C-alpha positions, 0 to 999 in steps of 0.5 A, spaced: 500 500 500 502 507 498 499 509 505 494 508 511 489 510 507 489 504 503 489 499 509 483 495 509 481 496 516 476 490 516 481 485 515 485 488 521 485 485 528 482 489 533 488 493 536 492 494 530 485 497 527 484 502 533 491 504 532 490 505 525 484 509 525 487 514 531 492 515 526 488 516 520 484 521 524 490 526 523 492 524 517 486 525 513 486 532 514 493 532 511 491 527 505 484 530 503 482 537 502 474 538 503 473 537 496 477 531 496 473 528 501 467 529 497 470 526 491 472 520 496 465 519 499 466 522 506 466 528 510 471 530 515 468 534 521 474 537 523 474 540 516 469 545 519 472 545 526 466 541 529 467 535 533 462 531 536 463 527 543 464 520 543 463 520 535 468 519 529 470 525 526 469 521 519 462 520 516 462 515 511 458 516 505 460 511 500 454 506 501 450 511 497 452 508 490 448 514 486 454 519 485 448 525 484 445 523 491 451 522 495 453 529 492 447 532 494 447 529 501 455 532 502 452 539 500 447 538 505 451 536 511 456 541 509 451 547 509 449 544 516 456 544 519 457 551 516 451 555 518 448 551 524 452 546 527 448 541 531 449 539 538 450 532 536 450 528 530 443 525 530 440 530 525 446 528 520 445 521 521 438 522 520 439 525 513 444 520 512 439 514 514 434 517 509 439 517 503 442 510 504 435 507 504 433 511 498 439 509 495 439 502 496 432 502 493 434 505 487 440 501 486 435 494 486 429 497 483 430 504 480 432 504 472 439 503 471 440 503 478 438 510 479 445 513 477 441 517 472 437 522 475 433 524 469 430 518 468 427 518 475 419 520 476 414 521 481 412 513 480 419 511 482 418 515 489 411 512 490 414 505 489 420 507 495 414 510 499 410 504 499 416 499 500 418 502 506 411 502 509 410 495 507 416 493 511 414 497 517 407 493 517 410 486 516 416 487 521 421 486 515 428 488 515 432 494 512 435 493 505 441 499 507 442 499 515 445 494 519 447 494 526 454 492 529 455 486 533 461 485 538 467 489 537 464 492 530 466 486 526 459 483 525 453 486 522 445 484 522 440 487 518 435 492 522 428 491 523 424 497 519 418 500 524 413 506 523 418 510 527 424 508 523 420 510 516 418 517 519 425 518 520 427 515 513 422 519 509 424 526 513 431 525 512 431 524 505 426 529 504 430 534 507 436 533 502 432 533 496 427 539 498 434 543 500 436 541 493 430 543 490 430 550 493 437 552 491 437 549 484 441 543 485 436 539 483 434 542 476 442 543 475 442 535 475 435 534 471 432 531 477 424 531 476 420 536 481 415 530 481 420 525 484 422 530 490 415 532 492 412 525 492 416 524 498 411 525 504 413 528 510 412 523 516 410 525 523 415 521 527 412 517 533 413 520 540 416 514 545 413 517 551 415 513 557 410 512 563 412 513 570 414 507 574 408 503 577 408 503 584 410 496 585 416 497 580 418 503 584 418 500 591 422 494 588 427 499 585 428 502 591 428 496 596 435 496 600 436 488 598 435 490 591 440 496 591 445 491 594 444 486 588 446 492 583 452 494 588 454 487 587 453 486 580 458 492 579 464 488 580 469 493 579 466 498 583 465 504 578 459 507 582 453 503 579 448 504 585 450 511 586 449 513 579 442 509 579 440 513 586 442 520 583 438 518 577 432 517 581 433 522 586 435 528 581 431 526 575 437 528 571 438 525 564 442 519 564 448 522 561 448 528 565 449 523 571 454 519 567 458 525 565 459 529 572 465 531 574 469 530 581 467 536 584 460 536 582 457 537 589 458 542 594 454 546 600 452 553 599 448 556 605 449 549 608 444 546 602 447 540 598 447 542 591 449 537 585 452 541 579 452 538 572 451 540 564 443 541 564 444 544 557 447 539 553 453 543 551 458 542 556 456 547 561 457 544 568 454 550 571 447 548 573 446 546 580 440 543 583 438 541 590 439 534 592 438 530 599 443 529 604 443 522 603 445 522 596 450 528 598 453 523 602 454 517 597 457 522 592 462 524 597 464 517 598 464 516 591 469 522 590 474 519 595 474 513 591 475 516 585 481 521 588 484 514 591 484 511 584 487 517 581 492 517 586 494 510 585 495 512 577 499 518 578 502 517 585 499 524 587 492 527 589 489 531 583 490 538 583 484 543 583 484 544 575 484 536 575 478 535 579 474 540 575 476 535 569 476 528 572 470 524 571 466 522 578 464 515 575 470 514 570 470 508 565 475 502 566 478 502 559 483 507 555 482 512 561 488 513 565 487 520 566 480 519 568 477 524 564 472 519 560 465 518 564 462 511 564 459 509 558 451 509 557 452 502 554 455 499 560 450 502 565 444 500 561 447 493 560 448 493 568 441 496 569 437 491 564 440 485 567 438 488 574 431 490 573 430 483 569 432 479 575 427 483 580 421 486 576 416 482 572 415 488 567 419 492 562 423 498 565 428 503 562 432 508 565 429 515 562 422 513 566 426 515 573 425 522 569 418 522 568 417 519 575 420 525 578 416 530 573 409 527 575 411 527 582 413 534 582 406 536 579 402 531 584 405 535 590 403 542 587 408 544 582 406 547 576 409 546 569 413 552 569 417 549 575 417 542 572 420 546 566 425 549 570 427 543 575 428 539 569 432 544 564 427 544 559 427 549 554 419 550 553 413 548 556 411 543 551 417 539 553 415 539 560 408 537 558 411 531 554 414 529 561 408 530 565 403 524 565 397 526 570 395 533 567 390 534 572 394 530 578 390 530 584 386 536 583 381 534 589 387 534 593 389 541 591 382 544 592 381 540 599 388 543 602 386 550 600 379 549 603 382 547 610 383 554 613 384 556 621 385 562 624 392 565 625 396 566 631 394 573 631 386 572 631 382 571 638 382 564 637 388 561 634 387 555 630 380 555 630 377 551 624 374 556 619 373 551 613 374 544 613 373 542 606 367 539 607 359 541 604 356 545 609 349 547 612 346 553 611 347 555 618 354 553 618 355 557 611 352 563 615 356 563 621 362 563 616 360 568 611 364 573 615 371 570 614 370 566 608 366 570 603 371 575 602 377 574 597 384 573 599 391 574 597 397 570 599 402 572 605 408 569 608 405 562 611 398 563 609 393 568 606 391 575 608 383 576 608 383 584 609 380 587 603 383 593 602 390 589 602 387 584 597 384 590 593 392 593 592 392 598 598 398 598 602 398 594 609 396 599 615 400 594 620 406 594 616 405 587 613 405 584 620 401 578 618 403 573 624 400 578 629 394 580 625 387 577 626 386 578 618 391 572 617 389 565 616 393 559 615 391 554 610 392 546 609 398 548 604 402 551 609 403 546 614 410 544 613 412 552 613 409 552 620 413 546 622 419 549 620 417 555 624 416 551 630 422 548 630 426 554 629 423 557 636 424 551 640 431 551 638 432 559 640 428 557 646 433 551 648 439 556 647 436 561 651 441 564 657 436 563 663 430 560 664 426 567 664 428 568 657 426 561 655 419 562 658 418 569 655 420 565 648 415 560 649 409 565 651 411 569 645 410 563 640 404 560 644 399 563 640 402 560 634 403 553 637 396 553 638 394 555 631 399 549 628 395 544 633 389 547 630 391 546 623 393 539 624 387 537 627 383 540 622 387 536 616 387 530 620 379 530 621 378 531 613 384 525 612 389 530 609 394 530 614 399 525 611 398 529 604 399 536 607 406 533 611 408 530 604 407 537 601 414 540 603 415 546 599 419 552 601 414 557 599 407 553 598 403 560 596 408 560 590 405 553 588 398 554 588 396 560 583 389 558 583 388 558 591 385 564 592 380 563 587 377 556 590 374 554 597 370 561 597 362 558 596 360 560 603 357 567 601 353 563 595 350 558 601 349 564 605 345 568 600 340 562 598 333 564 599 331 557 600 333 552 605 331 547 601 335 549 595 341 548 599 339 542 602 338 539 595 344 541 592 348 538 598 344 532 598 346 531 590 354 533 591 355 530 598 359 524 594 363 529 590 370 531 593 371 537 589 364 540 591 367 543 597 364 550 600 
């Protein structure tokens, strides 16, 4: 051979082949210009200053046998790399896939193997469309695409599905439509009818379900988690990765690619720093549970010890920002490469098959967290921000219960008790249950008015509700117009703990007794709220609603649970009784 370019890589053993491929990555930039690569039937992303993570820089196009179609594809890829480089190679692989399928079909059934574009008509494109749909309908294999086997040495045909048909049509259509728009199709004599006959197909969305309760319980069982840990024979952190996915709802690659210094405390709050934008920016932090923080802290030490073992010294601060928290095992002496998705997926698949009777995938953990966020009071805006989506549409894709527990939300907001500044702190003002006419008239003075959110509850003083300034300088907790709702219980639990800690640290008994006396009305209000929630069976749900500022998560709170005025204004007692006899069994019908 004259150079490495002429080496038959498929005939080489694995290690020589890897060495030669790495050498060719650099030599091709010298051997070929951009135009030379077009002539040779490949495109080199380094010629455009682009590199895709964990993907080859050379994109082979030689399997597209028609020169005119290969040139159109090369131009389409070059234009995309120049004007709007994608974050991953998926968009490029999609259009290459579409052209490969079209090329294989024309090679076998087109006039003259499809090499003369002037001989192609709309009928040939319709035959291609029908062939693809037929293959998807009957589960036949592709005539152009093959899946790699072990070490990339063996290949097997891939099965055509409705999803792959959609990607095939849209990929080929993108290339041909671009050629139609810029005049390339007319220059080579390609019939316009051949191009426009290729339909645009909707790509089916693979919307994952949240984990069923029984599966979620099995995946969180300590004995089962220990089995996952035992399966990780080289202690690469499989259990830590899994718990990170479940407790944070991150994408799998966001956890796998986490760096060594990805955790830290800020204001005593444990945070996890990761790349939420998929562009290598490791500056997005989310709060994580203390249990996960401690596990990742131990993983940090193990990875640091591994680096010290390899290099004879601990990593520098700069190296800590570059070392992977979960380093892969092979070809990774510097520990900068994170664990691969394929490795973790194989381990997870074998583990789940052994403990569960249903099919589960890793991404369901993210869908489960999104649904649980909505169930516990967050709206789509909060789901979008926490999961790192760019639009509400994507957030809706992850939320499976669009009306999750609306009865629970309305009921929690309907349970009101008097605040600590009222004459009787903790007295029940509304229990979230249907009332008689007499009860409605008795409570009308408290509940018929509109309200506005305040810190830890709601203000019912109408001038403030209407936008006027508070005459008491926002001293809500000592105001008799301030009420507590079922959504505020955890807020007041934290307040109670703060007061108890202050009292315990008092320098003398007199100060401690004074602090207890000051907080005593608030304690009675909290006890009354707990009793009210327990009476209507909502105490456990309220205790699970651990939000920092509950009123921010319930934008509709002041628009619900204010029916006492309507009840009190009824002229007929019989009408009231008839209405609630009808609606007693409907939880959403709350006064």
